[in-house]
Each structure stands twice: as structure tokens, then as C-alpha cells.
Backbone of each chain as nested JSON, in Angstrom:
{
  "chains": [
    {"id": "A", "residues": [
      {"number": 1, "name": "MET", "atoms": {"N": [4.858, -18.18, -11.244], "CA": [5.117, -17.045, -10.337], "C": [4.041, -15.983, -10.565]}},
      {"number": 2, "name": "GLN", "atoms": {"N": [3.505, -15.472, -9.497], "CA": [2.521, -14.404, -9.62], "C": [3.222, -13.104, -9.987]}},
      {"number": 3, "name": "LYS", "atoms": {"N": [2.491, -12.237, -10.647], "CA": [3.066, -10.976, -11.076], "C": [2.464, -9.826, -10.278]}},
      {"number": 4, "name": "VAL", "atoms": {"N": [3.311, -8.929, -9.871], "CA": [2.864, -7.734, -9.172], "C": [3.435, -6.549, -9.931]}},
      {"number": 5, "name": "THR", "atoms": {"N": [2.605, -5.553, -10.163], "CA": [3.085, -4.392, -10.903], "C": [3.017, -3.148, -10.022]}},
      {"number": 6, "name": "PHE", "atoms": {"N": [4.118, -2.445, -9.968], "CA": [4.18, -1.191, -9.211], "C": [4.249, -0.063, -10.225]}},
      {"number": 7, "name": "TYR", "atoms": {"N": [3.217, 0.787, -10.252], "CA": [3.172, 1.918, -11.176], "C": [3.568, 3.181, -10.433]}},
      {"number": 8, "name": "HIS", "atoms": {"N": [4.439, 3.949, -11.033], "CA": [4.785, 5.205, -10.389], "C": [5.226, 6.242, -11.402]}},
      {"number": 9, "name": "ALA", "atoms": {"N": [5.464, 7.448, -10.883], "CA": [5.767, 8.557, -11.782], "C": [7.0, 9.327, -11.312]}},
      {"number": 10, "name": "GLY", "atoms": {"N": [7.804, 8.671, -10.503], "CA": [9.06, 9.296, -10.1], "C": [8.945, 10.388, -9.048]}},
      {"number": 11, "name": "CYS", "atoms": {"N": [7.719, 10.597, -8.537], "CA": [7.535, 11.628, -7.512], "C": [8.188, 11.176, -6.194]}},
      {"number": 12, "name": "ASN", "atoms": {"N": [8.389, 12.118, -5.292], "CA": [9.031, 11.781, -4.016], "C": [8.257, 10.711, -3.256]}},
      {"number": 13, "name": "VAL", "atoms": {"N": [6.934, 10.861, -3.225], "CA": [6.098, 9.89, -2.517], "C": [6.244, 8.513, -3.172]}},
      {"number": 14, "name": "CYS", "atoms": {"N": [6.343, 8.544, -4.529], "CA": [6.491, 7.281, -5.267], "C": [7.796, 6.578, -4.914]}},
      {"number": 15, "name": "VAL", "atoms": {"N": [8.864, 7.337, -4.886], "CA": [10.186, 6.753, -4.658], "C": [10.283, 6.187, -3.242]}},
      {"number": 16, "name": "ALA", "atoms": {"N": [9.749, 6.913, -2.286], "CA": [9.766, 6.435, -0.899], "C": [8.963, 5.146, -0.783]}},
      {"number": 17, "name": "ALA", "atoms": {"N": [7.803, 5.115, -1.415], "CA": [6.959, 3.917, -1.353], "C": [7.636, 2.752, -2.073]}},
      {"number": 18, "name": "GLU", "atoms": {"N": [8.268, 3.057, -3.201], "CA": [8.916, 2.007, -3.984], "C": [9.953, 1.267, -3.141]}},
      {"number": 19, "name": "GLN", "atoms": {"N": [10.741, 2.034, -2.388], "CA": [11.776, 1.395, -1.573], "C": [11.17, 0.407, -0.589]}},
      {"number": 20, "name": "GLN", "atoms": {"N": [10.069, 0.814, 0.044], "CA": [9.447, -0.072, 1.038], "C": [8.797, -1.273, 0.366]}},
      {"number": 21, "name": "VAL", "atoms": {"N": [8.17, -1.044, -0.773], "CA": [7.487, -2.141, -1.461], "C": [8.5, -3.174, -1.962]}},
      {"number": 22, "name": "LEU", "atoms": {"N": [9.592, -2.692, -2.522], "CA": [10.639, -3.601, -2.994], "C": [11.152, -4.455, -1.85]}},
      {"number": 23, "name": "ASN", "atoms": {"N": [11.247, -3.829, -0.715], "CA": [11.742, -4.468, 0.484], "C": [10.764, -5.545, 0.981]}},
      {"number": 24, "name": "LEU", "atoms": {"N": [9.483, -5.233, 0.888], "CA": [8.446, -6.098, 1.459], "C": [8.151, -7.35, 0.655]}},
      {"number": 25, "name": "VAL", "atoms": {"N": [8.143, -7.172, -0.658], "CA": [7.615, -8.237, -1.508], "C": [8.486, -9.487, -1.511]}},
      {"number": 26, "name": "ASP", "atoms": {"N": [7.834, -10.6, -1.35], "CA": [8.495, -11.9, -1.338], "C": [8.914, -12.258, -2.762]}},
      {"number": 27, "name": "GLU", "atoms": {"N": [10.202, -12.151, -3.026], "CA": [10.703, -12.374, -4.391], "C": [10.664, -13.837, -4.816]}},
      {"number": 28, "name": "ASN", "atoms": {"N": [10.441, -14.71, -3.855], "CA": [10.318, -16.117, -4.219], "C": [8.924, -16.436, -4.751]}},
      {"number": 29, "name": "LYS", "atoms": {"N": [7.984, -15.551, -4.422], "CA": [6.604, -15.805, -4.837], "C": [6.151, -14.892, -5.965]}},
      {"number": 30, "name": "PHE", "atoms": {"N": [6.801, -13.726, -6.067], "CA": [6.3, -12.727, -7.006], "C": [7.36, -12.202, -7.956]}},
      {"number": 31, "name": "GLU", "atoms": {"N": [6.896, -11.961, -9.159], "CA": [7.731, -11.28, -10.139], "C": [7.257, -9.831, -10.116]}},
      {"number": 32, "name": "LEU", "atoms": {"N": [8.143, -8.942, -9.743], "CA": [7.77, -7.535, -9.577], "C": [8.133, -6.731, -10.816]}},
      {"number": 33, "name": "ASP", "atoms": {"N": [7.129, -6.114, -11.405], "CA": [7.31, -5.297, -12.604], "C": [7.155, -3.837, -12.179]}},
      {"number": 34, "name": "ILE", "atoms": {"N": [8.21, -3.072, -12.323], "CA": [8.161, -1.671, -11.91], "C": [8.019, -0.784, -13.14]}},
      {"number": 35, "name": "VAL", "atoms": {"N": [6.928, -0.044, -13.186], "CA": [6.626, 0.783, -14.36], "C": [6.7, 2.257, -13.987]}},
      {"number": 36, "name": "HIS", "atoms": {"N": [7.67, 2.932, -14.552], "CA": [7.794, 4.38, -14.373], "C": [7.178, 4.99, -15.629]}},
      {"number": 37, "name": "PHE", "atoms": {"N": [6.106, 5.772, -15.437], "CA": [5.377, 6.266, -16.605], "C": [6.204, 7.199, -17.495]}},
      {"number": 38, "name": "ALA", "atoms": {"N": [7.213, 7.815, -16.936], "CA": [8.062, 8.666, -17.774], "C": [8.836, 7.815, -18.782]}},
      {"number": 39, "name": "ASP", "atoms": {"N": [9.154, 6.587, -18.371], "CA": [9.89, 5.686, -19.261], "C": [8.953, 4.868, -20.149]}},
      {"number": 40, "name": "GLN", "atoms": {"N": [7.745, 4.585, -19.62], "CA": [6.808, 3.723, -20.349], "C": [5.428, 4.378, -20.426]}},
      {"number": 41, "name": "PRO", "atoms": {"N": [5.342, 5.527, -21.111], "CA": [4.06, 6.236, -21.184], "C": [2.976, 5.402, -21.883]}},
      {"number": 42, "name": "ASN", "atoms": {"N": [3.398, 4.445, -22.693], "CA": [2.434, 3.571, -23.373], "C": [1.696, 2.65, -22.409]}},
      {"number": 43, "name": "ARG", "atoms": {"N": [2.112, 2.602, -21.165], "CA": [1.431, 1.731, -20.198], "C": [0.446, 2.486, -19.308]}},
      {"number": 44, "name": "ILE", "atoms": {"N": [0.258, 3.775, -19.571], "CA": [-0.719, 4.563, -18.802], "C": [-2.134, 3.997, -19.009]}},
      {"number": 45, "name": "ALA", "atoms": {"N": [-2.463, 3.682, -20.255], "CA": [-3.811, 3.176, -20.557], "C": [-4.072, 1.851, -19.828]}},
      {"number": 46, "name": "GLU", "atoms": {"N": [-3.083, 0.991, -19.839], "CA": [-3.191, -0.301, -19.149], "C": [-3.475, -0.095, -17.658]}},
      {"number": 47, "name": "ALA", "atoms": {"N": [-2.743, 0.838, -17.053], "CA": [-2.931, 1.109, -15.617], "C": [-4.345, 1.617, -15.355]}},
      {"number": 48, "name": "GLU", "atoms": {"N": [-4.808, 2.516, -16.209], "CA": [-6.152, 3.065, -16.009], "C": [-7.214, 1.969, -16.155]}},
      {"number": 49, "name": "GLU", "atoms": {"N": [-7.006, 1.074, -17.109], "CA": [-7.967, -0.03, -17.274], "C": [-8.004, -0.921, -16.037]}},
      {"number": 50, "name": "LEU", "atoms": {"N": [-6.879, -1.075, -15.395], "CA": [-6.826, -1.897, -14.183], "C": [-7.464, -1.19, -12.993]}},
      {"number": 51, "name": "GLY", "atoms": {"N": [-7.686, 0.122, -13.126], "CA": [-8.326, 0.859, -12.045], "C": [-7.391, 1.746, -11.251]}},
      {"number": 52, "name": "VAL", "atoms": {"N": [-6.196, 1.969, -11.772], "CA": [-5.253, 2.847, -11.067], "C": [-5.736, 4.297, -11.192]}},
      {"number": 53, "name": "LYS", "atoms": {"N": [-5.946, 4.937, -10.061], "CA": [-6.452, 6.314, -10.03], "C": [-5.358, 7.304, -9.685]}},
      {"number": 54, "name": "SER", "atoms": {"N": [-4.353, 6.829, -8.986], "CA": [-3.25, 7.699, -8.57], "C": [-2.009, 6.831, -8.407]}},
      {"number": 55, "name": "VAL", "atoms": {"N": [-0.875, 7.505, -8.347], "CA": [0.38, 6.782, -8.112], "C": [1.002, 7.287, -6.823]}},
      {"number": 56, "name": "PRO", "atoms": {"N": [1.79, 6.462, -6.153], "CA": [2.136, 5.093, -6.509], "C": [0.994, 4.113, -6.271]}},
      {"number": 57, "name": "ALA", "atoms": {"N": [0.977, 3.06, -7.078], "CA": [-0.041, 2.02, -6.926], "C": [0.591, 0.671, -7.232]}},
      {"number": 58, "name": "LEU", "atoms": {"N": [0.068, -0.32, -6.537], "CA": [0.56, -1.68, -6.717], "C": [-0.63, -2.51, -7.171]}},
      {"number": 59, "name": "VAL", "atoms": {"N": [-0.466, -3.258, -8.247], "CA": [-1.56, -4.114, -8.709], "C": [-1.163, -5.566, -8.511]}},
      {"number": 60, "name": "ILE", "atoms": {"N": [-2.001, -6.271, -7.775], "CA": [-1.761, -7.687, -7.488], "C": [-3.086, -8.416, -7.664]}},
      {"number": 61, "name": "ASN", "atoms": {"N": [-3.076, -9.481, -8.448], "CA": [-4.301, -10.243, -8.714], "C": [-5.447, -9.339, -9.155]}},
      {"number": 62, "name": "ASN", "atoms": {"N": [-5.139, -8.389, -10.027], "CA": [-6.139, -7.445, -10.532], "C": [-6.746, -6.551, -9.464]}},
      {"number": 63, "name": "GLN", "atoms": {"N": [-6.153, -6.538, -8.293], "CA": [-6.631, -5.61, -7.258], "C": [-5.637, -4.472, -7.149]}},
      {"number": 64, "name": "VAL", "atoms": {"N": [-6.15, -3.264, -7.106], "CA": [-5.273, -2.095, -7.037], "C": [-5.108, -1.65, -5.594]}},
      {"number": 65, "name": "LEU", "atoms": {"N": [-3.872, -1.549, -5.17], "CA": [-3.582, -0.969, -3.855], "C": [-2.96, 0.406, -4.117]}},
      {"number": 66, "name": "HIS", "atoms": {"N": [-3.721, 1.457, -3.837], "CA": [-3.16, 2.803, -3.957], "C": [-2.384, 3.054, -2.68]}},
      {"number": 67, "name": "ILE", "atoms": {"N": [-1.114, 3.378, -2.818], "CA": [-0.249, 3.525, -1.639], "C": [0.112, 4.986, -1.455]}},
      {"number": 68, "name": "ASN", "atoms": {"N": [-0.384, 5.569, -0.368], "CA": [-0.217, 7.002, -0.155], "C": [-0.697, 7.741, -1.398]}},
      {"number": 69, "name": "PHE", "atoms": {"N": [-0.322, 8.987, -1.554], "CA": [-0.782, 9.725, -2.73], "C": [0.339, 10.594, -3.246]}},
      {"number": 70, "name": "GLY", "atoms": {"N": [0.802, 10.273, -4.453], "CA": [1.849, 11.077, -5.068], "C": [1.266, 12.009, -6.106]}},
      {"number": 71, "name": "ALA", "atoms": {"N": [0.514, 11.433, -7.033], "CA": [-0.086, 12.216, -8.109], "C": [-1.281, 11.455, -8.663]}},
      {"number": 72, "name": "SER", "atoms": {"N": [-2.253, 12.202, -9.167], "CA": [-3.404, 11.565, -9.81], "C": [-3.003, 11.13, -11.212]}},
      {"number": 73, "name": "MET", "atoms": {"N": [-3.789, 10.263, -11.798], "CA": [-3.504, 9.85, -13.176], "C": [-3.676, 11.039, -14.126]}},
      {"number": 74, "name": "ALA", "atoms": {"N": [-4.56, 11.968, -13.77], "CA": [-4.708, 13.181, -14.598], "C": [-3.395, 13.967, -14.588]}},
      {"number": 75, "name": "ASP", "atoms": {"N": [-2.784, 14.069, -13.431], "CA": [-1.477, 14.745, -13.333], "C": [-0.438, 14.007, -14.175]}},
      {"number": 76, "name": "VAL", "atoms": {"N": [-0.483, 12.672, -14.078], "CA": [0.488, 11.857, -14.819], "C": [0.343, 12.129, -16.317]}},
      {"number": 77, "name": "LYS", "atoms": {"N": [-0.903, 12.167, -16.781], "CA": [-1.136, 12.359, -18.217], "C": [-0.775, 13.774, -18.664]}},
      {"number": 78, "name": "ALA", "atoms": {"N": [-0.903, 14.731, -17.738], "CA": [-0.542, 16.116, -18.063], "C": [0.981, 16.276, -18.102]}},
      {"number": 79, "name": "GLY", "atoms": {"N": [1.674, 15.241, -17.608], "CA": [3.142, 15.269, -17.625], "C": [3.685, 16.137, -16.533]}}
    ]},
    {"id": "B", "residues": [
      {"number": 1, "name": "MET", "atoms": {"N": [14.808, -10.049, 12.679], "CA": [13.676, -9.971, 11.736], "C": [13.04, -8.576, 11.852]}},
      {"number": 2, "name": "GLN", "atoms": {"N": [12.788, -7.974, 10.696], "CA": [12.126, -6.673, 10.699], "C": [10.646, -6.862, 11.014]}},
      {"number": 3, "name": "LYS", "atoms": {"N": [10.074, -5.835, 11.593], "CA": [8.674, -5.912, 11.956], "C": [7.843, -5.005, 11.047]}},
      {"number": 4, "name": "VAL", "atoms": {"N": [6.72, -5.505, 10.625], "CA": [5.79, -4.718, 9.82], "C": [4.451, -4.785, 10.521]}},
      {"number": 5, "name": "THR", "atoms": {"N": [3.789, -3.659, 10.641], "CA": [2.495, -3.652, 11.315], "C": [1.401, -3.22, 10.35]}},
      {"number": 6, "name": "PHE", "atoms": {"N": [0.362, -4.009, 10.295], "CA": [-0.796, -3.686, 9.464], "C": [-1.923, -3.293, 10.405]}},
      {"number": 7, "name": "TYR", "atoms": {"N": [-2.35, -2.029, 10.307], "CA": [-3.437, -1.534, 11.149], "C": [-4.722, -1.522, 10.337]}},
      {"number": 8, "name": "HIS", "atoms": {"N": [-5.785, -2.027, 10.93], "CA": [-7.05, -1.955, 10.211], "C": [-8.222, -1.927, 11.172]}},
      {"number": 9, "name": "ALA", "atoms": {"N": [-9.393, -1.783, 10.577], "CA": [-10.582, -1.622, 11.412], "C": [-11.715, -2.54, 10.956]}},
      {"number": 10, "name": "GLY", "atoms": {"N": [-11.339, -3.584, 10.232], "CA": [-12.358, -4.567, 9.863], "C": [-13.277, -4.148, 8.72]}},
      {"number": 11, "name": "CYS", "atoms": {"N": [-13.033, -2.973, 8.141], "CA": [-13.873, -2.512, 7.036], "C": [-13.617, -3.367, 5.789]}},
      {"number": 12, "name": "ASN", "atoms": {"N": [-14.529, -3.289, 4.834], "CA": [-14.376, -4.1, 3.616], "C": [-13.077, -3.798, 2.893]}},
      {"number": 13, "name": "VAL", "atoms": {"N": [-12.762, -2.513, 2.785], "CA": [-11.516, -2.119, 2.116], "C": [-10.309, -2.68, 2.878]}},
      {"number": 14, "name": "CYS", "atoms": {"N": [-10.431, -2.668, 4.228], "CA": [-9.336, -3.196, 5.064], "C": [-9.116, -4.675, 4.818]}},
      {"number": 15, "name": "VAL", "atoms": {"N": [-10.203, -5.419, 4.785], "CA": [-10.106, -6.877, 4.663], "C": [-9.538, -7.263, 3.302]}},
      {"number": 16, "name": "ALA", "atoms": {"N": [-9.989, -6.577, 2.265], "CA": [-9.481, -6.854, 0.916], "C": [-7.982, -6.56, 0.849]}},
      {"number": 17, "name": "ALA", "atoms": {"N": [-7.578, -5.439, 1.424], "CA": [-6.155, -5.068, 1.407], "C": [-5.345, -6.048, 2.24]}},
      {"number": 18, "name": "GLU", "atoms": {"N": [-5.907, -6.469, 3.37], "CA": [-5.187, -7.384, 4.258], "C": [-4.808, -8.664, 3.523]}},
      {"number": 19, "name": "GLN", "atoms": {"N": [-5.758, -9.189, 2.751], "CA": [-5.476, -10.44, 2.039], "C": [-4.3, -10.285, 1.096]}},
      {"number": 20, "name": "GLN", "atoms": {"N": [-4.259, -9.158, 0.377], "CA": [-3.177, -8.949, -0.579], "C": [-1.853, -8.706, 0.143]}},
      {"number": 21, "name": "VAL", "atoms": {"N": [-1.911, -7.962, 1.231], "CA": [-0.686, -7.646, 1.963], "C": [-0.094, -8.912, 2.584]}},
      {"number": 22, "name": "LEU", "atoms": {"N": [-0.956, -9.736, 3.169], "CA": [-0.48, -10.989, 3.764], "C": [0.201, -11.845, 2.706]}},
      {"number": 23, "name": "ASN", "atoms": {"N": [-0.369, -11.803, 1.525], "CA": [0.122, -12.576, 0.405], "C": [1.492, -12.068, -0.068]}},
      {"number": 24, "name": "LEU", "atoms": {"N": [1.632, -10.751, -0.073], "CA": [2.835, -10.103, -0.622], "C": [4.071, -10.206, 0.25]}},
      {"number": 25, "name": "VAL", "atoms": {"N": [3.844, -10.06, 1.546], "CA": [4.979, -9.87, 2.441], "C": [5.851, -11.129, 2.571]}},
      {"number": 26, "name": "ASP", "atoms": {"N": [7.117, -10.906, 2.467], "CA": [8.104, -11.976, 2.58], "C": [8.229, -12.4, 4.048]}},
      {"number": 27, "name": "GLU", "atoms": {"N": [7.681, -13.556, 4.356], "CA": [7.645, -14.011, 5.752], "C": [9.007, -14.443, 6.278]}},
      {"number": 28, "name": "ASN", "atoms": {"N": [9.939, -14.596, 5.37], "CA": [11.285, -14.93, 5.823], "C": [12.036, -13.707, 6.303]}},
      {"number": 29, "name": "LYS", "atoms": {"N": [11.564, -12.543, 5.88], "CA": [12.253, -11.304, 6.251], "C": [11.496, -10.486, 7.287]}},
      {"number": 30, "name": "PHE", "atoms": {"N": [10.173, -10.69, 7.332], "CA": [9.369, -9.814, 8.173], "C": [8.461, -10.552, 9.135]}},
      {"number": 31, "name": "GLU", "atoms": {"N": [8.339, -9.965, 10.292], "CA": [7.364, -10.442, 11.26], "C": [6.17, -9.495, 11.112]}},
      {"number": 32, "name": "LEU", "atoms": {"N": [5.036, -10.045, 10.726], "CA": [3.864, -9.216, 10.441], "C": [2.93, -9.192, 11.646]}},
      {"number": 33, "name": "ASP", "atoms": {"N": [2.682, -7.996, 12.127], "CA": [1.799, -7.8, 13.279], "C": [0.505, -7.183, 12.748]}},
      {"number": 34, "name": "ILE", "atoms": {"N": [-0.594, -7.899, 12.898], "CA": [-1.867, -7.386, 12.383], "C": [-2.698, -6.87, 13.542]}},
      {"number": 35, "name": "VAL", "atoms": {"N": [-3.014, -5.584, 13.48], "CA": [-3.737, -4.935, 14.573], "C": [-5.126, -4.528, 14.098]}},
      {"number": 36, "name": "HIS", "atoms": {"N": [-6.125, -5.156, 14.668], "CA": [-7.515, -4.783, 14.395], "C": [-7.925, -3.906, 15.58]}},
      {"number": 37, "name": "PHE", "atoms": {"N": [-8.265, -2.646, 15.268], "CA": [-8.533, -1.708, 16.369], "C": [-9.73, -2.107, 17.228]}},
      {"number": 38, "name": "ALA", "atoms": {"N": [-10.654, -2.881, 16.67], "CA": [-11.793, -3.314, 17.49], "C": [-11.31, -4.263, 18.599]}},
      {"number": 39, "name": "ASP", "atoms": {"N": [-10.235, -5.01, 18.287], "CA": [-9.692, -5.948, 19.272], "C": [-8.639, -5.301, 20.164]}},
      {"number": 40, "name": "GLN", "atoms": {"N": [-7.948, -4.296, 19.595], "CA": [-6.85, -3.674, 20.344], "C": [-6.981, -2.141, 20.318]}},
      {"number": 41, "name": "PRO", "atoms": {"N": [-8.05, -1.632, 20.902], "CA": [-8.262, -0.169, 20.861], "C": [-7.137, 0.603, 21.562]}},
      {"number": 42, "name": "ASN", "atoms": {"N": [-6.436, -0.071, 22.443], "CA": [-5.318, 0.578, 23.142], "C": [-4.148, 0.887, 22.206]}},
      {"number": 43, "name": "ARG", "atoms": {"N": [-4.196, 0.401, 21.002], "CA": [-3.094, 0.669, 20.069], "C": [-3.415, 1.79, 19.079]}},
      {"number": 44, "name": "ILE", "atoms": {"N": [-4.564, 2.42, 19.26], "CA": [-4.919, 3.55, 18.388], "C": [-3.909, 4.695, 18.558]}},
      {"number": 45, "name": "ALA", "atoms": {"N": [-3.555, 4.987, 19.806], "CA": [-2.627, 6.097, 20.076], "C": [-1.264, 5.832, 19.43]}},
      {"number": 46, "name": "GLU", "atoms": {"N": [-0.816, 4.598, 19.555], "CA": [0.464, 4.201, 18.948], "C": [0.441, 4.435, 17.437]}},
      {"number": 47, "name": "ALA", "atoms": {"N": [-0.655, 4.046, 16.8], "CA": [-0.764, 4.214, 15.345], "C": [-0.735, 5.693, 14.976]}},
      {"number": 48, "name": "GLU", "atoms": {"N": [-1.455, 6.497, 15.748], "CA": [-1.487, 7.932, 15.453], "C": [-0.105, 8.554, 15.612]}},
      {"number": 49, "name": "GLU", "atoms": {"N": [0.61, 8.116, 16.633], "CA": [1.973, 8.651, 16.823], "C": [2.887, 8.295, 15.657]}},
      {"number": 50, "name": "LEU", "atoms": {"N": [2.661, 7.136, 15.081], "CA": [3.474, 6.708, 13.936], "C": [3.091, 7.465, 12.667]}},
      {"number": 51, "name": "GLY", "atoms": {"N": [1.936, 8.144, 12.707], "CA": [1.531, 8.927, 11.537], "C": [0.41, 8.303, 10.732]}},
      {"number": 52, "name": "VAL", "atoms": {"N": [-0.245, 7.291, 11.281], "CA": [-1.37, 6.669, 10.57], "C": [-2.561, 7.639, 10.582]}},
      {"number": 53, "name": "LYS", "atoms": {"N": [-3.018, 7.982, 9.382], "CA": [-4.138, 8.929, 9.243], "C": [-5.431, 8.221, 8.88]}},
      {"number": 54, "name": "SER", "atoms": {"N": [-5.3, 7.056, 8.258], "CA": [-6.474, 6.296, 7.836], "C": [-6.093, 4.82, 7.799]}},
      {"number": 55, "name": "VAL", "atoms": {"N": [-7.117, 3.987, 7.741], "CA": [-6.871, 2.552, 7.62], "C": [-7.495, 2.051, 6.324]}},
      {"number": 56, "name": "PRO", "atoms": {"N": [-6.968, 0.985, 5.753], "CA": [-5.83, 0.208, 6.221], "C": [-4.501, 0.914, 5.991]}},
      {"number": 57, "name": "ALA", "atoms": {"N": [-3.546, 0.635, 6.881], "CA": [-2.21, 1.211, 6.755], "C": [-1.179, 0.177, 7.177]}},
      {"number": 58, "name": "LEU", "atoms": {"N": [-0.041, 0.268, 6.531], "CA": [1.051, -0.647, 6.83], "C": [2.225, 0.211, 7.286]}},
      {"number": 59, "name": "VAL", "atoms": {"N": [2.817, -0.129, 8.417], "CA": [3.969, 0.632, 8.893], "C": [5.199, -0.258, 8.82]}},
      {"number": 60, "name": "ILE", "atoms": {"N": [6.187, 0.237, 8.087], "CA": [7.437, -0.49, 7.913], "C": [8.57, 0.508, 8.069]}},
      {"number": 61, "name": "ASN", "atoms": {"N": [9.524, 0.18, 8.922], "CA": [10.655, 1.077, 9.188], "C": [10.193, 2.497, 9.52]}},
      {"number": 62, "name": "ASN", "atoms": {"N": [9.16, 2.588, 10.324], "CA": [8.598, 3.883, 10.721], "C": [8.023, 4.691, 9.569]}},
      {"number": 63, "name": "GLN", "atoms": {"N": [7.858, 4.075, 8.43], "CA": [7.212, 4.767, 7.312], "C": [5.811, 4.221, 7.159]}},
      {"number": 64, "name": "VAL", "atoms": {"N": [4.859, 5.123, 7.007], "CA": [3.467, 4.7, 6.899], "C": [3.065, 4.6, 5.436]}},
      {"number": 65, "name": "LEU", "atoms": {"N": [2.561, 3.452, 5.063], "CA": [1.974, 3.289, 3.729], "C": [0.465, 3.193, 3.929]}},
      {"number": 66, "name": "HIS", "atoms": {"N": [-0.247, 4.26, 3.535], "CA": [-1.707, 4.212, 3.593], "C": [-2.16, 3.48, 2.336]}},
      {"number": 67, "name": "ILE", "atoms": {"N": [-2.891, 2.419, 2.501], "CA": [-3.282, 1.574, 1.372], "C": [-4.777, 1.731, 1.112]}},
      {"number": 68, "name": "ASN", "atoms": {"N": [-5.088, 2.327, -0.038], "CA": [-6.486, 2.65, -0.349], "C": [-7.076, 3.441, 0.822]}},
      {"number": 69, "name": "PHE", "atoms": {"N": [-8.379, 3.522, 0.902], "CA": [-8.965, 4.289, 1.994], "C": [-10.191, 3.569, 2.509]}},
      {"number": 70, "name": "GLY", "atoms": {"N": [-10.105, 3.121, 3.752], "CA": [-11.251, 2.45, 4.361], "C": [-11.97, 3.383, 5.311]}},
      {"number": 71, "name": "ALA", "atoms": {"N": [-11.211, 3.972, 6.229], "CA": [-11.788, 4.868, 7.224], "C": [-10.685, 5.764, 7.784]}},
      {"number": 72, "name": "SER", "atoms": {"N": [-11.072, 6.964, 8.172], "CA": [-10.1, 7.863, 8.809], "C": [-9.897, 7.443, 10.257]}},
      {"number": 73, "name": "MET", "atoms": {"N": [-8.83, 7.92, 10.869], "CA": [-8.62, 7.6, 12.289], "C": [-9.715, 8.243, 13.139]}},
      {"number": 74, "name": "ALA", "atoms": {"N": [-10.266, 9.353, 12.684], "CA": [-11.383, 9.969, 13.411], "C": [-12.58, 9.005, 13.415]}},
      {"number": 75, "name": "ASP", "atoms": {"N": [-12.841, 8.394, 12.26], "CA": [-13.917, 7.396, 12.188], "C": [-13.628, 6.224, 13.126]}},
      {"number": 76, "name": "VAL", "atoms": {"N": [-12.37, 5.798, 13.129], "CA": [-11.98, 4.66, 13.969], "C": [-12.256, 4.993, 15.437]}},
      {"number": 77, "name": "LYS", "atoms": {"N": [-11.863, 6.212, 15.822], "CA": [-12.044, 6.587, 17.24], "C": [-13.516, 6.769, 17.603]}},
      {"number": 78, "name": "ALA", "atoms": {"N": [-14.316, 7.15, 16.613], "CA": [-15.754, 7.327, 16.864], "C": [-16.448, 5.967, 16.968]}},
      {"number": 79, "name": "GLY", "atoms": {"N": [-15.688, 4.904, 16.616], "CA": [-16.23, 3.554, 16.719], "C": [-17.149, 3.252, 15.55]}}
    ]}
  ]
}
């Protein structure tokens, strides 16, 4: 099963996007990992290495899809 | 079946996003309509009314997900 990771920070834009993304993704083909940075701050570095510049973002096959704009990673790190 | 529309303009960012989006979307739940503005310029107005500000963009349940940034709608209209 392919893995897709949705990174977010609990912002309004993030939550709205999350609902649509959860709805869209084919669960028979993908394992969806949802990472809320407030819960998993240790995964901020991983996201940045993958190229995530802002949240919400979806990473699939090492490609980053930035979806709308909730907050920059600098904002995320500033808490 | 719910309908999802992917608007794009053939740009590199659009094409890369299109591949991932086509891959992600659950075809059992969604009918995916792919609109390339070069082929369907008459649908530019429709996209703008839905709130599309840039391409590539995915519209699901009247919510616009702007995915990365390929071109603004102003660029699209300027051809």
C-alpha cells in the first residue's frame, strides 16, 4: 500500500482541507498518515526535509502538494 | 457519484500535480472532471465563480483546494 502523509497544524484552513482530503483519498490504495504538529512536533524536521514549506500539505511519492495556505513552517515552529 | 473538478493550464506544476491527484482520488466515489483551460477556455468564468485564484486547483463540494502554484487566473486569462 502506498503511503500518503497529510501534515497540518490545526489551523482553520488545515481542518477544512483535511476533511476534503480524507474524503478524496482512495483508502484501498493508500495508507493515510495524518500528522498534527502540535501532537507530533518531532516530525517537523521530517516534513521540512521532504520540502514542506507551509501547511496544510500532502506528501505522496515524495512530492509535496501544498494545499491552500494555512501557516508557514516558520509559523509552525514559532508555535 | 460526487464530482471533483481539476482545473489546470498545462504548466509543469499543473502536470505534476495532476498525476498525483489522479492517483489519489477514489474513482469509486468520485467522478473526476479534468479541465485544461487551453482546451476549454469557456470554463474560465465558471472556475473564477467557484473561487479558483490560481492553477492547479481542485474543486470538491464547492470548496477550492489550490494545489501548489502554477499560474494565477490573471496569467491564465492573458494566455
